[in-house]
C-alpha positions in Angstrom: -17.5 151.2 43.1 -19.3 148.5 41.0 -16.4 146.2 41.3 -16.5 146.5 45.1 -20.2 145.8 45.3 -19.8 142.7 43.0 -16.9 141.5 45.2 -19.1 141.8 48.3 -21.9 139.9 46.5 -19.4 137.2 45.5 -18.2 136.8 49.1 -21.8 136.4 50.3 -22.6 133.9 47.6 -19.6 131.8 48.3 -20.1 131.8 52.1 -23.8 130.9 51.5 -22.6 128.0 49.3 -20.2 126.7 51.9 -22.9 126.8 54.6 -25.3 125.0 52.2 -22.7 122.3 51.7 -22.4 121.7 55.4 -26.2 121.5 55.7 -26.2 118.7 53.2 -27.6 120.6 50.2 -24.8 119.6 47.8 -26.2 120.8 44.5 -27.4 124.2 45.9 -24.0 124.8 47.6 -22.0 124.0 44.5 -24.3 126.3 42.4 -23.9 129.2 44.9 -20.1 128.8 44.9 -19.8 128.7 41.1 -22.0 131.8 40.7 -20.0 133.5 43.4 -16.8 132.8 41.6 -18.2 134.1 38.3 -19.4 137.3 39.9 -16.2 137.8 42.0 -13.0 139.6 41.2 -12.2 137.4 38.2 -15.7 137.7 36.8 -16.1 141.4 37.1 -15.4 141.7 33.3 -18.6 139.7 32.7 -20.6 142.7 34.0 -18.5 145.6 33.0 
């Protein structure tokens, strides 16, 4: 269940990062995408 919640959180972070990139906030967008990838399915081992 925790992995599913982290996956949903990662999707939200990555989508928010992409939207930020389109709005011109380059640094904030990149940061959100990187954090989303760390939290996502490949990064679940960081928290478990």
